[in-house]
C-alpha positions as CSV (number, residue, x, y, z in Angstrom):
1,M,0.0,0.0,0.0
2,N,3.0,2.3,0.5
3,N,3.6,2.7,-3.3
4,E,0.0,3.9,-4.0
5,K,-0.6,7.1,-5.9
6,A,-3.7,9.1,-6.8
7,I,-4.8,10.9,-9.9
8,S,-7.6,13.4,-10.2
9,M,-10.0,13.6,-13.2
10,P,-12.2,16.7,-13.5
11,V,-15.7,16.1,-14.9
12,K,-18.4,18.7,-15.8
13,E,-21.4,16.5,-16.4
14,I,-22.9,13.7,-14.2
15,A,-23.4,11.6,-17.3
16,H,-19.6,11.8,-18.0
17,M,-18.9,10.8,-14.4
18,K,-21.0,7.7,-14.8
19,V,-19.1,6.7,-18.0
20,I,-15.7,7.3,-16.4
21,L,-16.6,5.3,-13.3
22,A,-17.9,2.5,-15.4
23,T,-14.7,2.6,-17.4
24,W,-12.7,2.4,-14.2
25,Y,-14.7,-0.6,-13.0
26,S,-14.3,-2.4,-16.3
27,F,-10.6,-1.6,-16.4
28,L,-10.1,-3.1,-12.9
29,R,-12.2,-6.2,-13.8
30,E,-9.9,-6.8,-16.8
31,R,-7.0,-6.9,-14.4
32,M,-8.4,-9.1,-11.7
33,D,-5.6,-11.6,-12.1
34,E,-3.1,-8.8,-11.3
35,L,-4.9,-7.5,-8.2
36,S,-5.7,-9.0,-4.9
37,K,-9.3,-9.0,-3.9
38,E,-8.6,-6.4,-1.2
39,D,-6.8,-4.1,-3.7
40,F,-9.7,-4.5,-6.2
41,T,-12.2,-3.5,-3.5
42,R,-10.1,-0.6,-2.2
43,Y,-9.5,0.8,-5.7
44,L,-13.2,0.7,-6.4
45,K,-13.7,3.3,-3.6
46,T,-13.4,6.4,-5.7
47,P,-13.8,9.6,-3.8
48,V,-16.0,12.3,-5.6
49,I,-15.1,15.9,-4.8
50,Y,-17.2,18.9,-5.8
51,D,-15.0,21.9,-6.8
52,L,-17.2,24.9,-6.1
53,E,-14.7,27.4,-7.6
54,N,-14.8,25.6,-11.0
55,D,-18.3,24.2,-10.8
56,Q,-17.1,20.7,-11.6
57,I,-16.7,17.3,-10.0
58,E,-13.4,15.7,-9.5
59,L,-12.9,11.9,-9.3
60,L,-9.9,10.7,-7.3
61,F,-8.6,7.3,-8.5
62,T,-6.0,5.5,-6.3
63,G,-3.7,2.6,-7.1
64,T,-0.1,1.8,-8.0
65,E,1.7,4.2,-10.3
66,D,1.8,1.5,-12.9
67,L,-2.0,0.7,-12.7
68,L,-2.9,4.4,-12.9
69,Q,-0.6,4.9,-15.9
70,K,-2.3,2.0,-17.6
71,F,-5.7,3.5,-16.8
72,K,-4.7,6.9,-18.2
73,D,-3.4,5.2,-21.4
74,H,-6.6,3.2,-21.6
75,V,-8.8,6.3,-21.3
76,F,-6.7,8.7,-23.4
77,K,-5.7,6.3,-26.2
78,T,-3.8,8.1,-28.9
């Protein structure tokens, strides 16, 4: 747990938040063989923060640096 990191993803619309959270869940499910049951459960707990200043929601994803990088690559495929 000591090598865990966090990334924040801003979201303007609730519909977008649902899609991103579903993508995170699907991404984690695809990597069940790489994660312990405890890690999978812990990583699913995604804090949602409302940023009043910018009128947007921020999703806070946690995991290892490698896992989060793979997720960013998965979401922002080029």
